[in-house]
N, C-alpha and C positions, 0 to 999 in steps of 0.2 A: 433491513439492517441497518441498524443502528452502528454509529462509529465507534462503539469502546466494543460491538460485538463485532464488525468491521477488525479492530486493533487484536482481540484476541485472537477471528480465526488467523491473522497475519501472525502472532508471536509463536503460535504453532506450526506455520509453515514453516516458518526460521528456525523455530525451536531454540529461540532467546525472546525474551520480553520485549514490547512494542512497547514507551513511551507517549510517542507521538508523533499523529500524524499530521502531514503538510501535504501539499499541494504541489506540482510539479514545480510551482516557482515558490515555492517554500512558506507560501505562506497557510495561516491558522486553518485544518478543514472544521468549519461548524455544520457542515453533511455530507451524507458519504455520493450524495450529487455532485460537490465540486470539484473527486475524485473519476468523474466516469467522463473519456473519451468516447468518443460514436464512431472512431473508423483509424483502427480497428476497434471495436467495440471491444470498451474493458474500463481497467479502472486503474489509475498509479500514480505514484507521488516519492514526495520525501518520508522516509520515519524516523526516527528519532529512538536507535534500543536503550533501556536503563542504563546502563549502560555509558551512555551518553554518542555509540556509535551511529553515527551519519552513515541510512542507507536509502538505494534509489529503489521501487519495488514498483513493478505492473503483473495488474491479474488480469488474464482475457477470454473468451469463452470462445473452445473451434470444435469445429462440428454440432455446436449447437448443444453436444454432448455433458461437453469437457473442459472444465478452466486448468487453465496451463499459470503457470508461476515463475519468475524470474526477478531474483536480486540483484544488488549486489552494492559494492563499499565504496562510498561519496569521498571523493578529495577534501578535507575542510580549510 
């Protein structure tokens, strides 16, 4: 999966257009591996919606079969 594909997937999950993906520390994402965390296994970081809204998100594998997703608004 590319960064653009992940951005599109997150846009679908949130229901709003994601413009930018950032690491948990707010750094620019160059590769999907920049968002990976080994324990609990999954992906996460920050993102900015097209309207400028900042959010945090997590996507993790549960039971080896299904992906769970959570997002929340970040205070600016």
